[in-house]
C-alpha positions as CSV (number, residue, x, y, z in Angstrom):
1,M,0.3,-36.9,33.4
2,Q,1.3,-37.2,37.1
3,N,-1.6,-39.3,37.7
4,R,-0.1,-41.9,35.1
5,W,3.1,-41.8,36.9
6,D,1.4,-42.6,40.1
7,T,-0.5,-45.4,38.5
8,L,2.8,-46.9,37.3
9,D,4.3,-46.6,40.6
10,R,1.1,-48.7,42.2
11,R,1.7,-51.4,39.5
12,F,5.3,-51.6,40.1
13,A,4.7,-51.6,43.7
14,R,7.6,-49.0,43.9
15,Q,8.1,-45.2,43.9
16,G,10.2,-43.5,41.3
17,T,9.1,-44.6,38.0
18,H,8.9,-41.2,36.7
19,R,12.5,-40.6,37.6
20,F,13.7,-44.2,36.5
21,V,12.2,-43.5,32.9
22,D,13.8,-40.0,32.6
23,Q,17.2,-41.2,34.0
24,K,17.9,-45.1,32.7
25,I,15.2,-45.1,29.6
26,Y,15.1,-41.8,27.9
27,P,19.0,-41.8,27.3
28,I,19.0,-45.2,25.7
29,L,16.2,-44.4,23.4
30,R,16.2,-40.7,22.5
31,N,18.6,-41.1,19.5
32,V,17.0,-44.4,18.1
33,A,15.2,-43.9,14.8
34,S,11.6,-44.6,14.8
35,G,9.9,-47.9,13.5
36,G,8.3,-45.9,10.7
37,D,11.3,-44.5,9.5
38,L,13.0,-48.0,9.5
39,K,10.0,-49.7,8.0
40,E,9.8,-47.0,4.8
41,N,13.8,-47.5,4.4
42,L,13.1,-51.3,4.3
43,S,10.3,-51.4,2.0
44,K,12.1,-49.1,-0.5
45,Q,15.4,-51.1,-0.3
46,V,13.7,-54.7,-0.5
47,S,11.2,-53.8,-3.2
48,V,13.5,-54.4,-6.2
49,P,15.3,-57.8,-5.1
50,A,11.5,-59.0,-4.1
51,A,10.5,-58.1,-7.5
52,L,13.3,-59.7,-9.3
53,A,13.0,-63.0,-7.1
54,M,9.0,-63.1,-8.0
55,G,9.9,-62.8,-11.7
56,A,12.6,-65.2,-11.8
57,F,10.3,-67.9,-10.1
58,I,7.7,-67.0,-12.5
59,I,9.8,-67.4,-15.7
60,C,11.5,-70.6,-14.2
61,F,8.5,-72.3,-13.2
62,S,6.5,-71.3,-16.5
63,S,9.5,-72.8,-18.3
64,L,9.3,-76.1,-16.4
65,D,5.4,-76.3,-16.7
66,A,6.0,-76.3,-20.6
67,I,8.7,-79.0,-20.4
68,L,7.0,-81.5,-18.1
69,P,4.5,-83.8,-19.3
70,G,1.0,-83.8,-18.5
71,G,-0.9,-86.3,-16.5
72,F,0.0,-87.7,-12.7
73,V,3.6,-87.8,-13.1
74,G,3.8,-84.3,-14.6
75,G,1.5,-82.8,-11.8
76,L,3.4,-84.5,-9.0
77,L,6.8,-83.4,-10.2
78,K,5.3,-79.9,-10.3
79,T,4.3,-80.2,-6.8
80,L,7.4,-81.4,-5.6
81,L,9.3,-78.8,-7.3
82,L,7.2,-75.6,-6.6
83,P,8.6,-75.0,-3.3
84,V,12.4,-75.5,-4.7
85,F,11.8,-72.9,-7.5
86,F,10.1,-70.5,-5.3
87,F,12.6,-70.5,-2.6
88,G,15.6,-71.0,-4.8
89,S,14.6,-67.9,-6.5
90,F,14.5,-65.9,-3.6
91,A,17.8,-67.3,-2.4
92,L,19.6,-66.5,-5.6
93,V,18.5,-62.9,-5.8
94,F,19.0,-62.5,-1.8
95,Y,22.6,-63.6,-2.4
96,F,23.2,-60.9,-5.1
97,F,21.5,-58.1,-3.0
98,Q,22.7,-59.2,0.4
99,D,25.1,-56.4,0.9
100,R,22.1,-53.8,0.4
101,L,20.1,-56.1,2.7
102,V,22.6,-56.8,5.3
103,A,23.1,-53.0,5.5
104,L,19.4,-52.6,6.3
105,M,19.7,-55.3,8.7
106,V,22.4,-53.7,10.6
107,Q,20.4,-50.3,10.8
108,G,17.7,-52.5,12.5
109,Q,20.2,-54.3,14.8
110,S,21.2,-50.9,16.3
111,R,17.5,-50.3,17.1
112,F,17.3,-54.0,18.4
113,L,20.1,-53.6,20.7
114,A,18.5,-50.2,22.1
115,K,15.2,-51.9,22.4
116,A,16.8,-54.9,24.2
117,E,18.7,-52.5,26.6
118,A,15.7,-50.5,27.6
119,M,13.3,-53.4,28.1
120,Q,15.6,-55.4,30.0
121,A,16.0,-52.2,32.3
122,I,12.1,-52.0,32.6
123,A,11.8,-55.6,33.2
124,S,14.5,-55.7,35.9
125,W,12.5,-52.6,37.3
126,A,9.3,-54.8,37.4
127,G,11.0,-57.7,39.2
128,I,11.2,-59.8,35.9
129,T,13.6,-60.9,33.0
130,Y,13.1,-59.8,29.6
131,V,14.6,-61.9,26.5
132,P,14.9,-59.9,23.2
133,A,14.9,-62.8,20.8
134,P,13.6,-66.0,22.5
135,G,15.3,-69.0,20.7
136,G,18.0,-66.6,19.2
137,A,18.2,-66.5,15.4
138,P,15.9,-68.5,13.3
139,E,17.4,-72.0,12.2
140,G,17.4,-70.8,8.5
141,L,19.2,-67.5,9.1
142,R,21.6,-69.0,11.4
143,K,22.5,-71.8,8.9
144,F,22.9,-69.3,5.9
145,A,25.0,-67.2,8.3
146,K,27.4,-70.3,8.6
147,S,27.6,-70.7,4.8
148,R,30.5,-69.4,2.7
149,F,28.3,-67.4,1.0
150,A,27.3,-65.1,3.8
151,N,29.3,-61.9,4.6
152,A,30.7,-61.3,8.0
153,R,28.0,-58.7,8.8
154,F,25.4,-61.3,8.1
155,K,26.9,-63.7,10.6
156,A,27.3,-60.8,13.3
157,L,23.8,-60.3,12.9
158,A,22.8,-64.1,13.6
159,D,25.4,-64.1,16.5
160,T,23.6,-61.0,17.9
161,L,20.3,-62.7,18.0
162,D,21.8,-65.8,19.4
163,R,23.3,-63.9,22.2
164,H,20.1,-62.3,23.2
165,G,18.1,-65.6,23.1
166,G,16.8,-68.1,25.6
167,M,13.6,-69.5,27.0
168,E,14.3,-72.7,24.9
169,A,12.3,-74.9,27.3
170,A,9.1,-72.6,27.1
171,L,9.5,-72.6,23.0
172,D,9.7,-76.4,22.8
173,I,6.4,-76.6,24.7
174,A,4.8,-74.2,22.4
175,R,6.1,-75.8,19.2
176,T,5.1,-79.3,20.4
177,S,1.7,-78.1,21.2
178,G,1.2,-76.4,17.7
179,A,0.4,-73.1,19.4
180,I,2.8,-71.3,17.3
181,T,2.0,-73.1,13.9
182,P,0.5,-71.1,11.2
183,N,-3.4,-71.5,10.8
184,V,-3.4,-72.7,7.4
185,L,-4.8,-75.7,5.6
186,L,-2.0,-78.1,3.9
187,I,-3.1,-80.9,1.9
188,G,-0.5,-83.8,1.8
189,S,0.9,-86.7,3.5
190,D,2.2,-87.0,7.0
191,D,5.7,-86.7,5.9
192,Q,5.2,-83.8,3.8
193,K,3.3,-81.8,6.6
194,R,6.1,-82.4,9.0
195,R,8.6,-81.2,6.5
196,A,6.5,-78.0,5.8
197,L,6.1,-77.3,9.5
198,S,9.9,-77.9,9.9
199,Q,10.5,-75.4,7.1
200,Q,8.3,-72.9,8.5
201,Q,10.0,-73.2,11.9
202,S,13.3,-72.7,10.2
203,V,12.4,-69.2,9.4
204,Q,10.0,-68.5,12.3
205,Y,11.3,-65.3,14.4
206,L,10.0,-64.8,18.0
207,Q,10.5,-61.7,20.0
208,D,9.7,-60.0,23.4
209,G,9.9,-62.6,25.7
210,F,9.4,-62.6,29.4
211,H,9.5,-64.7,32.3
212,G,9.6,-64.8,36.2
213,T,7.4,-65.2,38.7
214,T,4.3,-62.8,39.9
215,N,2.0,-63.6,42.7
216,G,3.9,-67.0,43.3
217,I,3.1,-68.2,39.9
218,A,6.1,-68.7,37.2
219,F,5.4,-67.8,33.9
220,S,6.8,-67.6,30.4
221,A,5.3,-65.5,27.5
222,F,6.6,-64.2,24.1
223,E,5.3,-62.9,21.1
224,W,4.9,-64.5,17.6
225,S,4.2,-62.6,14.6
226,E,2.0,-65.0,12.1
227,P,2.2,-63.6,8.6
228,V,-1.5,-63.7,7.2
229,S,-0.8,-62.0,3.8
230,D,1.9,-60.2,1.9
231,E,1.4,-57.1,4.0
232,A,-0.4,-58.3,7.3
233,R,0.8,-59.9,10.2
234,L,-1.0,-61.4,13.2
235,H,0.5,-60.9,16.7
236,H,0.1,-63.6,19.1
């Protein structure tokens, strides 16, 4: 194990990494719940709301399908109303279950703050800067938090993410270049594609940002988690 600490000392170009971790990082993280415990609790708590939202969407859209006429006009209306019914169903169910979901988010928030404190200390030790939530809260989350439907704890969560945000210039470059755009095929007009991209970016959450200068070269980096299925995510 000592060899590993020696390796870290060489990488950081300073001595005392082992002592730094014991005295600074361990006290921050020792009482934090593991990611596995939090994920298991989250899965149990959101399964019922998610199932209800999907059921409401299927019922509503099936009823719409039976009412609308066939042909081009009916097909066009279905295409336009599909995202409205889908996101509307989840938003409605989320509103009724928000106390349960926000309680879980608060639990995750304490873990987020502990991680942020630890990572900021490590980054400072390495001579760079750590940004826990690049860009702050997702735009969709920020708008909902400002609405009259959101409770105070939800607003506090969005404020926490915004306080730990930053790196806006780097994010603008990444978004403009398409580097953090989902790898999907979307058939539609240019306006429909722009709206779909804007909608996707409004719920996009980025994490673990780093910026600084190493060997005379300035850099910015962050992690983007791209959903590729209901269960799997691809980390970039």
